[in-house]
CHARMM-style PDB file with segment names, atoms N, HN, CA, C and O in Angstrom:
ATOM      1  N   UNK     1       1.552  24.617 -22.142  1.00  0.00      PROA
ATOM      2  CA  UNK     1       2.059  24.589 -23.447  1.00  0.00      PROA
ATOM      3  C   UNK     1       3.524  24.533 -23.342  1.00  0.00      PROA
ATOM      4  O   UNK     1       4.109  25.238 -22.521  1.00  0.00      PROA
ATOM      5  N   UNK     2       4.114  23.775 -24.088  1.00  0.00      PROA
ATOM      6  HN  UNK     2       3.639  23.202 -24.756  1.00  0.00      PROA
ATOM      7  CA  UNK     2       5.623  23.663 -24.128  1.00  0.00      PROA
ATOM      8  C   UNK     2       6.108  24.753 -24.723  1.00  0.00      PROA
ATOM      9  O   UNK     2       5.408  25.320 -25.562  1.00  0.00      PROA
ATOM     10  N   UNK     3       7.356  25.230 -24.408  1.00  0.00      PROA
ATOM     11  HN  UNK     3       7.925  24.770 -23.727  1.00  0.00      PROA
ATOM     12  CA  UNK     3       8.066  26.460 -24.957  1.00  0.00      PROA
ATOM     13  C   UNK     3       9.347  25.895 -25.519  1.00  0.00      PROA
ATOM     14  O   UNK     3       9.645  24.702 -25.465  1.00  0.00      PROA
ATOM     15  N   UNK     4      10.155  26.943 -26.119  1.00  0.00      PROA
ATOM     16  HN  UNK     4       9.912  27.912 -26.163  1.00  0.00      PROA
ATOM     17  CA  UNK     4      11.430  26.673 -26.729  1.00  0.00      PROA
ATOM     18  C   UNK     4      12.380  26.461 -25.501  1.00  0.00      PROA
ATOM     19  O   UNK     4      12.029  26.862 -24.391  1.00  0.00      PROA
ATOM     20  N   UNK     5      13.460  25.897 -25.674  1.00  0.00      PROA
ATOM     21  HN  UNK     5      13.745  25.571 -26.576  1.00  0.00      PROA
ATOM     22  CA  UNK     5      14.443  25.660 -24.728  1.00  0.00      PROA
ATOM     23  C   UNK     5      15.059  26.968 -24.301  1.00  0.00      PROA
ATOM     24  O   UNK     5      15.439  27.013 -23.131  1.00  0.00      PROA
ATOM     25  N   UNK     6      15.210  27.954 -24.989  1.00  0.00      PROA
ATOM     26  HN  UNK     6      14.902  27.917 -25.939  1.00  0.00      PROA
ATOM     27  CA  UNK     6      15.664  29.270 -24.726  1.00  0.00      PROA
ATOM     28  C   UNK     6      14.770  29.991 -23.674  1.00  0.00      PROA
ATOM     29  O   UNK     6      15.293  30.779 -22.887  1.00  0.00      PROA
ATOM     30  N   UNK     7      13.429  29.737 -23.645  1.00  0.00      PROA
ATOM     31  HN  UNK     7      13.004  29.097 -24.285  1.00  0.00      PROA
ATOM     32  CA  UNK     7      12.561  30.337 -22.770  1.00  0.00      PROA
ATOM     33  C   UNK     7      12.231  29.491 -21.488  1.00  0.00      PROA
ATOM     34  O   UNK     7      11.587  29.965 -20.552  1.00  0.00      PROA
ATOM     35  N   UNK     8      12.700  28.251 -21.506  1.00  0.00      PROA
ATOM     36  HN  UNK     8      13.223  27.865 -22.267  1.00  0.00      PROA
ATOM     37  CA  UNK     8      12.386  27.313 -20.383  1.00  0.00      PROA
ATOM     38  C   UNK     8      13.366  27.339 -19.215  1.00  0.00      PROA
ATOM     39  O   UNK     8      14.560  27.634 -19.270  1.00  0.00      PROA
ATOM     40  N   UNK     9      12.634  26.967 -18.118  1.00  0.00      PROA
ATOM     41  HN  UNK     9      11.664  26.727 -18.073  1.00  0.00      PROA
ATOM     42  CA  UNK     9      13.372  26.888 -16.853  1.00  0.00      PROA
ATOM     43  C   UNK     9      13.147  25.299 -16.383  1.00  0.00      PROA
ATOM     44  O   UNK     9      14.060  24.781 -15.739  1.00  0.00      PROA
ATOM     45  N   UNK    10      12.126  24.629 -16.644  1.00  0.00      PROA
ATOM     46  HN  UNK    10      11.385  25.050 -17.167  1.00  0.00      PROA
ATOM     47  CA  UNK    10      11.786  23.429 -16.222  1.00  0.00      PROA
ATOM     48  C   UNK    10      11.467  22.422 -17.423  1.00  0.00      PROA
ATOM     49  O   UNK    10      11.095  22.781 -18.540  1.00  0.00      PROA
ATOM     50  N   UNK    11      11.655  21.216 -17.043  1.00  0.00      PROA
ATOM     51  HN  UNK    11      11.957  20.925 -16.135  1.00  0.00      PROA
ATOM     52  CA  UNK    11      11.434  20.118 -17.984  1.00  0.00      PROA
ATOM     53  C   UNK    11      10.646  18.960 -17.284  1.00  0.00      PROA
ATOM     54  O   UNK    11      10.855  18.550 -16.142  1.00  0.00      PROA
ATOM     55  N   UNK    12       9.693  18.497 -18.177  1.00  0.00      PROA
ATOM     56  HN  UNK    12       9.524  18.829 -19.105  1.00  0.00      PROA
ATOM     57  CA  UNK    12       9.194  17.038 -17.650  1.00  0.00      PROA
ATOM     58  C   UNK    12      10.283  16.121 -18.228  1.00  0.00      PROA
ATOM     59  O   UNK    12      10.668  16.221 -19.393  1.00  0.00      PROA
ATOM     60  N   UNK    13      10.758  15.223 -17.354  1.00  0.00      PROA
ATOM     61  HN  UNK    13      10.446  15.141 -16.408  1.00  0.00      PROA
ATOM     62  CA  UNK    13      11.778  14.283 -17.759  1.00  0.00      PROA
ATOM     63  C   UNK    13      11.614  12.908 -17.251  1.00  0.00      PROA
ATOM     64  O   UNK    13      10.969  12.719 -16.219  1.00  0.00      PROA
ATOM     65  N   UNK    14      12.172  11.897 -17.928  1.00  0.00      PROA
ATOM     66  HN  UNK    14      12.696  12.050 -18.766  1.00  0.00      PROA
ATOM     67  CA  UNK    14      12.103  10.496 -17.539  1.00  0.00      PROA
ATOM     68  C   UNK    14      13.425  10.202 -17.164  1.00  0.00      PROA
ATOM     69  O   UNK    14      14.380  10.587 -17.839  1.00  0.00      PROA
ATOM     70  N   UNK    15      13.568   9.414 -15.925  1.00  0.00      PROA
ATOM     71  HN  UNK    15      12.792   9.102 -15.377  1.00  0.00      PROA
ATOM     72  CA  UNK    15      14.839   8.938 -15.421  1.00  0.00      PROA
ATOM     73  C   UNK    15      15.176   7.656 -16.231  1.00  0.00      PROA
ATOM     74  O   UNK    15      14.369   6.732 -16.325  1.00  0.00      PROA
ATOM     75  N   UNK    16      16.336   7.640 -16.778  1.00  0.00      PROA
ATOM     76  HN  UNK    16      16.992   8.390 -16.701  1.00  0.00      PROA
ATOM     77  CA  UNK    16      16.784   6.476 -17.569  1.00  0.00      PROA
ATOM     78  C   UNK    16      18.063   5.832 -16.922  1.00  0.00      PROA
ATOM     79  O   UNK    16      19.002   6.527 -16.535  1.00  0.00      PROA
ATOM     80  N   UNK    17      18.045   4.588 -16.837  1.00  0.00      PROA
ATOM     81  HN  UNK    17      17.282   4.024 -17.152  1.00  0.00      PROA
ATOM     82  CA  UNK    17      19.147   3.917 -16.138  1.00  0.00      PROA
ATOM     83  C   UNK    17      19.768   3.023 -17.317  1.00  0.00      PROA
ATOM     84  O   UNK    17      19.073   2.322 -18.053  1.00  0.00      PROA
ATOM     85  N   UNK    18      21.079   3.128 -17.399  1.00  0.00      PROA
ATOM     86  HN  UNK    18      21.643   3.697 -16.801  1.00  0.00      PROA
ATOM     87  CA  UNK    18      21.742   2.468 -18.433  1.00  0.00      PROA
ATOM     88  C   UNK    18      22.543   1.355 -17.736  1.00  0.00      PROA
ATOM     89  O   UNK    18      23.145   1.675 -16.711  1.00  0.00      PROA
ATOM     90  N   UNK    19      22.621   0.099 -18.167  1.00  0.00      PROA
ATOM     91  HN  UNK    19      22.132  -0.161 -19.000  1.00  0.00      PROA
ATOM     92  CA  UNK    19      23.309  -1.045 -17.516  1.00  0.00      PROA
ATOM     93  C   UNK    19      24.753  -0.680 -17.525  1.00  0.00      PROA
ATOM     94  O   UNK    19      25.385  -0.846 -16.482  1.00  0.00      PROA
ATOM     95  N   UNK    20      25.326  -0.220 -18.537  1.00  0.00      PROA
ATOM     96  HN  UNK    20      24.812  -0.084 -19.385  1.00  0.00      PROA
ATOM     97  CA  UNK    20      26.806  -0.017 -18.532  1.00  0.00      PROA
ATOM     98  C   UNK    20      27.096   1.560 -18.654  1.00  0.00      PROA
ATOM     99  O   UNK    20      28.134   1.918 -19.210  1.00  0.00      PROA
ATOM    100  N   UNK    21      26.282   2.412 -18.194  1.00  0.00      PROA
ATOM    101  HN  UNK    21      25.438   2.122 -17.743  1.00  0.00      PROA
ATOM    102  CA  UNK    21      26.396   3.806 -18.489  1.00  0.00      PROA
ATOM    103  C   UNK    21      25.870   4.567 -17.243  1.00  0.00      PROA
ATOM    104  O   UNK    21      25.530   3.968 -16.222  1.00  0.00      PROA
ATOM    105  N   UNK    22      25.817   5.956 -17.380  1.00  0.00      PROA
ATOM    106  HN  UNK    22      26.093   6.442 -18.209  1.00  0.00      PROA
ATOM    107  CA  UNK    22      25.282   6.846 -16.365  1.00  0.00      PROA
ATOM    108  C   UNK    22      23.762   6.813 -16.418  1.00  0.00      PROA
ATOM    109  O   UNK    22      23.156   6.719 -17.485  1.00  0.00      PROA
ATOM    110  N   UNK    23      23.175   6.893 -15.255  1.00  0.00      PROA
ATOM    111  HN  UNK    23      23.667   6.970 -14.388  1.00  0.00      PROA
ATOM    112  CA  UNK    23      21.768   7.121 -15.167  1.00  0.00      PROA
ATOM    113  C   UNK    23      21.604   8.648 -15.492  1.00  0.00      PROA
ATOM    114  O   UNK    23      22.347   9.481 -14.973  1.00  0.00      PROA
ATOM    115  N   UNK    24      20.579   8.992 -16.392  1.00  0.00      PROA
ATOM    116  HN  UNK    24      19.976   8.315 -16.814  1.00  0.00      PROA
ATOM    117  CA  UNK    24      20.323  10.422 -16.703  1.00  0.00      PROA
ATOM    118  C   UNK    24      18.860  10.734 -16.836  1.00  0.00      PROA
ATOM    119  O   UNK    24      17.998   9.874 -17.017  1.00  0.00      PROA
ATOM    120  N   UNK    25      18.652  11.944 -16.740  1.00  0.00      PROA
ATOM    121  HN  UNK    25      19.352  12.643 -16.593  1.00  0.00      PROA
ATOM    122  CA  UNK    25      17.323  12.515 -17.035  1.00  0.00      PROA
ATOM    123  C   UNK    25      17.148  12.760 -18.594  1.00  0.00      PROA
ATOM    124  O   UNK    25      17.900  13.501 -19.227  1.00  0.00      PROA
ATOM    125  N   UNK    26      16.149  12.108 -19.118  1.00  0.00      PROA
ATOM    126  HN  UNK    26      15.538  11.506 -18.603  1.00  0.00      PROA
ATOM    127  CA  UNK    26      15.877  12.359 -20.547  1.00  0.00      PROA
ATOM    128  C   UNK    26      14.719  13.296 -20.625  1.00  0.00      PROA
ATOM    129  O   UNK    26      13.594  12.952 -20.262  1.00  0.00      PROA
ATOM    130  N   UNK    27      15.002  14.527 -21.115  1.00  0.00      PROA
ATOM    131  HN  UNK    27      15.916  14.807 -21.410  1.00  0.00      PROA
ATOM    132  CA  UNK    27      13.932  15.531 -21.087  1.00  0.00      PROA
ATOM    133  C   UNK    27      12.866  15.312 -22.108  1.00  0.00      PROA
ATOM    134  O   UNK    27      13.221  15.048 -23.257  1.00  0.00      PROA
ATOM    135  N   UNK    28      11.536  15.396 -21.799  1.00  0.00      PROA
ATOM    136  HN  UNK    28      11.248  15.610 -20.865  1.00  0.00      PROA
ATOM    137  CA  UNK    28      10.513  15.073 -22.677  1.00  0.00      PROA
ATOM    138  C   UNK    28       9.915  16.294 -23.177  1.00  0.00      PROA
ATOM    139  O   UNK    28       9.503  16.343 -24.337  1.00  0.00      PROA
ATOM    140  N   UNK    29       9.834  17.299 -22.377  1.00  0.00      PROA
ATOM    141  HN  UNK    29      10.168  17.259 -21.436  1.00  0.00      PROA
ATOM    142  CA  UNK    29       9.129  18.563 -22.798  1.00  0.00      PROA
ATOM    143  C   UNK    29       9.549  19.641 -21.870  1.00  0.00      PROA
ATOM    144  O   UNK    29       9.766  19.404 -20.681  1.00  0.00      PROA
ATOM    145  N   UNK    30       9.676  20.916 -22.435  1.00  0.00      PROA
ATOM    146  HN  UNK    30       9.500  21.108 -23.401  1.00  0.00      PROA
ATOM    147  CA  UNK    30      10.176  22.054 -21.660  1.00  0.00      PROA
ATOM    148  C   UNK    30       9.069  23.057 -21.525  1.00  0.00      PROA
ATOM    149  O   UNK    30       8.157  23.236 -22.333  1.00  0.00      PROA
ATOM    150  N   UNK    31       9.293  23.755 -20.268  1.00  0.00      PROA
ATOM    151  HN  UNK    31      10.033  23.610 -19.612  1.00  0.00      PROA
ATOM    152  CA  UNK    31       8.295  24.699 -19.891  1.00  0.00      PROA
ATOM    153  C   UNK    31       8.863  25.858 -19.183  1.00  0.00      PROA
ATOM    154  O   UNK    31       9.841  25.705 -18.451  1.00  0.00      PROA
ATOM    155  N   UNK    32       8.277  27.079 -19.366  1.00  0.00      PROA
ATOM    156  HN  UNK    32       7.483  27.203 -19.961  1.00  0.00      PROA
ATOM    157  CA  UNK    32       8.663  28.292 -18.788  1.00  0.00      PROA
ATOM    158  C   UNK    32       8.429  28.394 -17.098  1.00  0.00      PROA
ATOM    159  O   UNK    32       9.169  29.001 -16.324  1.00  0.00      PROA
ATOM    160  N   UNK    33       7.342  27.723 -16.782  1.00  0.00      PROA
ATOM    161  HN  UNK    33       6.741  27.230 -17.411  1.00  0.00      PROA
ATOM    162  CA  UNK    33       7.012  27.718 -15.337  1.00  0.00      PROA
ATOM    163  C   UNK    33       6.830  26.362 -14.850  1.00  0.00      PROA
ATOM    164  O   UNK    33       6.525  25.409 -15.567  1.00  0.00      PROA
ATOM    165  N   UNK    34       7.054  26.316 -13.466  1.00  0.00      PROA
ATOM    166  HN  UNK    34       7.302  27.090 -12.884  1.00  0.00      PROA
ATOM    167  CA  UNK    34       6.733  25.031 -12.824  1.00  0.00      PROA
ATOM    168  C   UNK    34       5.357  24.687 -12.956  1.00  0.00      PROA
ATOM    169  O   UNK    34       5.151  23.499 -13.207  1.00  0.00      PROA
ATOM    170  N   UNK    35       4.310  25.470 -12.842  1.00  0.00      PROA
ATOM    171  HN  UNK    35       4.477  26.435 -12.637  1.00  0.00      PROA
ATOM    172  CA  UNK    35       2.912  25.219 -12.878  1.00  0.00      PROA
ATOM    173  C   UNK    35       2.607  24.522 -14.246  1.00  0.00      PROA
ATOM    174  O   UNK    35       1.911  23.510 -14.320  1.00  0.00      PROA
ATOM    175  N   UNK    36       3.160  25.119 -15.286  1.00  0.00      PROA
ATOM    176  HN  UNK    36       3.726  25.941 -15.226  1.00  0.00      PROA
ATOM    177  CA  UNK    36       2.894  24.505 -16.585  1.00  0.00      PROA
ATOM    178  C   UNK    36       3.502  23.210 -16.765  1.00  0.00      PROA
ATOM    179  O   UNK    36       2.958  22.376 -17.489  1.00  0.00      PROA
ATOM    180  N   UNK    37       4.563  22.979 -16.177  1.00  0.00      PROA
ATOM    181  HN  UNK    37       5.004  23.656 -15.589  1.00  0.00      PROA
ATOM    182  CA  UNK    37       5.234  21.604 -16.256  1.00  0.00      PROA
ATOM    183  C   UNK    37       4.442  20.588 -15.393  1.00  0.00      PROA
ATOM    184  O   UNK    37       4.316  19.416 -15.749  1.00  0.00      PROA
ATOM    185  N   UNK    38       3.938  21.057 -14.297  1.00  0.00      PROA
ATOM    186  HN  UNK    38       4.041  22.009 -14.008  1.00  0.00      PROA
ATOM    187  CA  UNK    38       3.026  20.274 -13.353  1.00  0.00      PROA
ATOM    188  C   UNK    38       1.809  19.967 -14.157  1.00  0.00      PROA
ATOM    189  O   UNK    38       1.326  18.837 -14.084  1.00  0.00      PROA
ATOM    190  N   UNK    39       1.308  20.818 -14.868  1.00  0.00      PROA
ATOM    191  HN  UNK    39       1.701  21.736 -14.927  1.00  0.00      PROA
ATOM    192  CA  UNK    39      -0.083  20.543 -15.577  1.00  0.00      PROA
ATOM    193  C   UNK    39       0.119  19.421 -16.538  1.00  0.00      PROA
ATOM    194  O   UNK    39      -0.819  18.655 -16.757  1.00  0.00      PROA
ATOM    195  N   UNK    40       1.315  19.258 -17.153  1.00  0.00      PROA
ATOM    196  HN  UNK    40       2.077  19.881 -16.975  1.00  0.00      PROA
ATOM    197  CA  UNK    40       1.521  18.284 -18.182  1.00  0.00      PROA
ATOM    198  C   UNK    40       2.121  17.104 -17.614  1.00  0.00      PROA
ATOM    199  O   UNK    40       2.327  16.190 -18.413  1.00  0.00      PROA
ATOM    200  N   UNK    41       2.463  16.911 -16.360  1.00  0.00      PROA
ATOM    201  HN  UNK    41       2.296  17.653 -15.710  1.00  0.00      PROA
ATOM    202  CA  UNK    41       3.169  15.783 -15.714  1.00  0.00      PROA
ATOM    203  C   UNK    41       2.428  14.575 -15.946  1.00  0.00      PROA
ATOM    204  O   UNK    41       2.959  13.619 -16.511  1.00  0.00      PROA
ATOM    205  N   UNK    42       1.124  14.551 -15.512  1.00  0.00      PROA
ATOM    206  HN  UNK    42       0.693  15.328 -15.054  1.00  0.00      PROA
ATOM    207  CA  UNK    42       0.211  13.353 -15.562  1.00  0.00      PROA
ATOM    208  C   UNK    42       0.158  12.653 -16.862  1.00  0.00      PROA
ATOM    209  O   UNK    42       0.172  11.431 -17.008  1.00  0.00      PROA
ATOM    210  N   UNK    43       0.089  13.653 -17.900  1.00  0.00      PROA
ATOM    211  HN  UNK    43       0.078  14.645 -17.781  1.00  0.00      PROA
ATOM    212  CA  UNK    43       0.079  13.153 -19.428  1.00  0.00      PROA
ATOM    213  C   UNK    43       1.310  12.338 -19.662  1.00  0.00      PROA
ATOM    214  O   UNK    43       1.248  11.193 -20.111  1.00  0.00      PROA
ATOM    215  N   UNK    44       2.493  12.970 -19.337  1.00  0.00      PROA
ATOM    216  HN  UNK    44       2.544  13.899 -18.972  1.00  0.00      PROA
ATOM    217  CA  UNK    44       3.790  12.246 -19.597  1.00  0.00      PROA
ATOM    218  C   UNK    44       3.928  10.951 -18.722  1.00  0.00      PROA
ATOM    219  O   UNK    44       4.466   9.950 -19.197  1.00  0.00      PROA
ATOM    220  N   UNK    45       3.451  10.973 -17.474  1.00  0.00      PROA
ATOM    221  HN  UNK    45       3.013  11.786 -17.088  1.00  0.00      PROA
ATOM    222  CA  UNK    45       3.514   9.776 -16.620  1.00  0.00      PROA
ATOM    223  C   UNK    45       2.668   8.588 -17.262  1.00  0.00      PROA
ATOM    224  O   UNK    45       3.025   7.410 -17.271  1.00  0.00      PROA
ATOM    225  N   UNK    46       1.539   9.074 -17.773  1.00  0.00      PROA
ATOM    226  HN  UNK    46       1.249  10.031 -17.765  1.00  0.00      PROA
ATOM    227  CA  UNK    46       0.653   7.973 -18.403  1.00  0.00      PROA
ATOM    228  C   UNK    46       1.341   7.438 -19.607  1.00  0.00      PROA
ATOM    229  O   UNK    46       1.257   6.252 -19.924  1.00  0.00      PROA
ATOM    230  N   UNK    47       1.997   8.286 -20.251  1.00  0.00      PROA
ATOM    231  HN  UNK    47       2.065   9.250 -19.994  1.00  0.00      PROA
ATOM    232  CA  UNK    47       2.763   7.810 -21.436  1.00  0.00      PROA
ATOM    233  C   UNK    47       3.789   6.738 -21.300  1.00  0.00      PROA
ATOM    234  O   UNK    47       4.014   5.854 -22.127  1.00  0.00      PROA
ATOM    235  N   UNK    48       4.412   6.934 -20.105  1.00  0.00      PROA
ATOM    236  HN  UNK    48       4.230   7.652 -19.433  1.00  0.00      PROA
ATOM    237  CA  UNK    48       5.618   6.088 -19.625  1.00  0.00      PROA
ATOM    238  C   UNK    48       5.319   5.578 -18.184  1.00  0.00      PROA
ATOM    239  O   UNK    48       5.973   5.977 -17.221  1.00  0.00      PROA
ATOM    240  N   UNK    49       4.190   4.578 -18.065  1.00  0.00      PROA
ATOM    241  HN  UNK    49       3.658   4.254 -18.847  1.00  0.00      PROA
ATOM    242  CA  UNK    49       3.755   4.133 -16.823  1.00  0.00      PROA
ATOM    243  C   UNK    49       4.894   3.268 -16.033  1.00  0.00      PROA
ATOM    244  O   UNK    49       4.714   3.145 -14.821  1.00  0.00      PROA
ATOM    245  N   UNK    50       5.899   2.736 -16.533  1.00  0.00      PROA
ATOM    246  HN  UNK    50       6.045   2.836 -17.517  1.00  0.00      PROA
ATOM    247  CA  UNK    50       6.831   1.978 -16.031  1.00  0.00      PROA
ATOM    248  C   UNK    50       8.076   2.899 -15.709  1.00  0.00      PROA
ATOM    249  O   UNK    50       9.072   2.325 -15.269  1.00  0.00      PROA
ATOM    250  N   UNK    51       8.114   4.027 -15.853  1.00  0.00      PROA
ATOM    251  HN  UNK    51       7.305   4.494 -16.210  1.00  0.00      PROA
ATOM    252  CA  UNK    51       9.204   5.009 -15.690  1.00  0.00      PROA
ATOM    253  C   UNK    51       8.977   5.966 -14.553  1.00  0.00      PROA
ATOM    254  O   UNK    51       7.848   6.281 -14.177  1.00  0.00      PROA
ATOM    255  N   UNK    52      10.147   6.442 -13.991  1.00  0.00      PROA
ATOM    256  HN  UNK    52      11.064   6.186 -14.296  1.00  0.00      PROA
ATOM    257  CA  UNK    52      10.034   7.630 -13.012  1.00  0.00      PROA
ATOM    258  C   UNK    52      10.067   8.949 -13.951  1.00  0.00      PROA
ATOM    259  O   UNK    52      11.029   9.331 -14.618  1.00  0.00      PROA
ATOM    260  N   UNK    53       8.847   9.528 -13.854  1.00  0.00      PROA
ATOM    261  HN  UNK    53       8.066   9.217 -13.313  1.00  0.00      PROA
ATOM    262  CA  UNK    53       8.727  10.894 -14.565  1.00  0.00      PROA
ATOM    263  C   UNK    53       8.430  11.961 -13.706  1.00  0.00      PROA
ATOM    264  O   UNK    53       7.479  11.889 -12.927  1.00  0.00      PROA
ATOM    265  N   UNK    54       9.275  13.104 -13.789  1.00  0.00      PROA
ATOM    266  HN  UNK    54      10.047  13.162 -14.421  1.00  0.00      PROA
ATOM    267  CA  UNK    54       9.050  14.054 -12.808  1.00  0.00      PROA
ATOM    268  C   UNK    54       9.535  15.442 -13.446  1.00  0.00      PROA
ATOM    269  O   UNK    54       9.920  15.474 -14.615  1.00  0.00      PROA
ATOM    270  N   UNK    55       9.504  16.594 -12.636  1.00  0.00      PROA
ATOM    271  HN  UNK    55       9.192  16.568 -11.686  1.00  0.00      PROA
ATOM    272  CA  UNK    55       9.889  17.781 -13.227  1.00  0.00      PROA
ATOM    273  C   UNK    55      11.255  18.092 -12.679  1.00  0.00      PROA
ATOM    274  O   UNK    55      11.546  17.934 -11.493  1.00  0.00      PROA
ATOM    275  N   UNK    56      12.137  18.573 -13.663  1.00  0.00      PROA
ATOM    276  HN  UNK    56      11.901  18.702 -14.626  1.00  0.00      PROA
ATOM    277  CA  UNK    56      13.493  19.060 -13.252  1.00  0.00      PROA
ATOM    278  C   UNK    56      13.723  20.347 -13.656  1.00  0.00      PROA
ATOM    279  O   UNK    56      13.142  20.845 -14.620  1.00  0.00      PROA
ATOM    280  N   UNK    57      14.635  20.995 -12.897  1.00  0.00      PROA
ATOM    281  HN  UNK    57      15.107  20.590 -12.113  1.00  0.00      PROA
ATOM    282  CA  UNK    57      15.237  22.358 -13.149  1.00  0.00      PROA
ATOM    283  C   UNK    57      16.333  22.157 -14.274  1.00  0.00      PROA
ATOM    284  O   UNK    57      17.329  21.466 -14.058  1.00  0.00      PROA
ATOM    285  N   UNK    58      16.135  22.719 -15.345  1.00  0.00      PROA
ATOM    286  HN  UNK    58      15.326  23.280 -15.520  1.00  0.00      PROA
ATOM    287  CA  UNK    58      17.008  22.417 -16.472  1.00  0.00      PROA
ATOM    288  C   UNK    58      18.387  23.129 -16.311  1.00  0.00      PROA
ATOM    289  O   UNK    58      19.316  22.883 -17.080  1.00  0.00      PROA
ATOM    290  N   UNK    59      18.481  23.975 -15.336  1.00  0.00      PROA
ATOM    291  HN  UNK    59      17.726  24.174 -14.711  1.00  0.00      PROA
ATOM    292  CA  UNK    59      19.809  24.589 -14.999  1.00  0.00      PROA
ATOM    293  C   UNK    59      20.754  23.591 -14.237  1.00  0.00      PROA
ATOM    294  O   UNK    59      21.976  23.541 -14.372  1.00  0.00      PROA
ATOM    295  N   UNK    60      20.045  22.866 -13.477  1.00  0.00      PROA
ATOM    296  HN  UNK    60      19.052  22.907 -13.367  1.00  0.00      PROA
ATOM    297  CA  UNK    60      20.877  22.043 -12.549  1.00  0.00      PROA
ATOM    298  C   UNK    60      20.686  20.454 -12.896  1.00  0.00      PROA
ATOM    299  O   UNK    60      21.519  19.639 -12.500  1.00  0.00      PROA
ATOM    300  N   UNK    61      19.622  20.089 -13.604  1.00  0.00      PROA
ATOM    301  HN  UNK    61      18.945  20.751 -13.926  1.00  0.00      PROA
ATOM    302  CA  UNK    61      19.404  18.687 -13.872  1.00  0.00      PROA
ATOM    303  C   UNK    61      18.942  18.012 -12.527  1.00  0.00      PROA
ATOM    304  O   UNK    61      19.069  16.793 -12.413  1.00  0.00      PROA
ATOM    305  N   UNK    62      18.453  18.706 -11.584  1.00  0.00      PROA
ATOM    306  HN  UNK    62      18.350  19.696 -11.676  1.00  0.00      PROA
ATOM    307  CA  UNK    62      17.989  18.124 -10.331  1.00  0.00      PROA
ATOM    308  C   UNK    62      16.415  18.236 -10.430  1.00  0.00      PROA
ATOM    309  O   UNK    62      15.831  18.899 -11.287  1.00  0.00      PROA
ATOM    310  N   UNK    63      15.834  17.526  -9.475  1.00  0.00      PROA
ATOM    311  HN  UNK    63      16.308  16.987  -8.779  1.00  0.00      PROA
ATOM    312  CA  UNK    63      14.338  17.698  -9.246  1.00  0.00      PROA
ATOM    313  C   UNK    63      13.904  19.218  -8.850  1.00  0.00      PROA
ATOM    314  O   UNK    63      14.474  19.879  -7.982  1.00  0.00      PROA
ATOM    315  N   UNK    64      12.958  19.598  -9.517  1.00  0.00      PROA
ATOM    316  HN  UNK    64      12.495  19.061 -10.222  1.00  0.00      PROA
ATOM    317  CA  UNK    64      12.585  21.036  -9.179  1.00  0.00      PROA
ATOM    318  C   UNK    64      11.524  20.976  -7.980  1.00  0.00      PROA
ATOM    319  O   UNK    64      10.661  20.116  -7.802  1.00  0.00      PROA
ATOM    320  N   UNK    65      11.775  21.988  -7.282  1.00  0.00      PROA
ATOM    321  HN  UNK    65      12.476  22.687  -7.426  1.00  0.00      PROA
ATOM    322  CA  UNK    65      10.987  22.209  -6.020  1.00  0.00      PROA
ATOM    323  C   UNK    65       9.865  23.161  -6.495  1.00  0.00      PROA
ATOM    324  O   UNK    65      10.036  24.220  -7.098  1.00  0.00      PROA
ATOM    325  N   UNK    66       8.628  22.580  -6.103  1.00  0.00      PROA
ATOM    326  HN  UNK    66       8.489  21.719  -5.613  1.00  0.00      PROA
ATOM    327  CA  UNK    66       7.411  23.387  -6.611  1.00  0.00      PROA
ATOM    328  C   UNK    66       6.851  24.141  -5.608  1.00  0.00      PROA
ATOM    329  OT1 UNK    66       5.870  24.847  -5.840  1.00  0.00      PROA
TER     330      UNK     66
END
């Protein structure tokens, strides 16, 4: 279950590339634990089949280690 951003450590995010701008992670949903984010990952990946969807650490905006 998604949590508020204040309680969150992880996010399921989509990698977005901009032709004239920076490449960024667009956060789709926030989670308190890696396990909760991992449980939701397939659902988000199915929603964006042509995108890179993964779990990031919201403190660093880097891929999270599970």
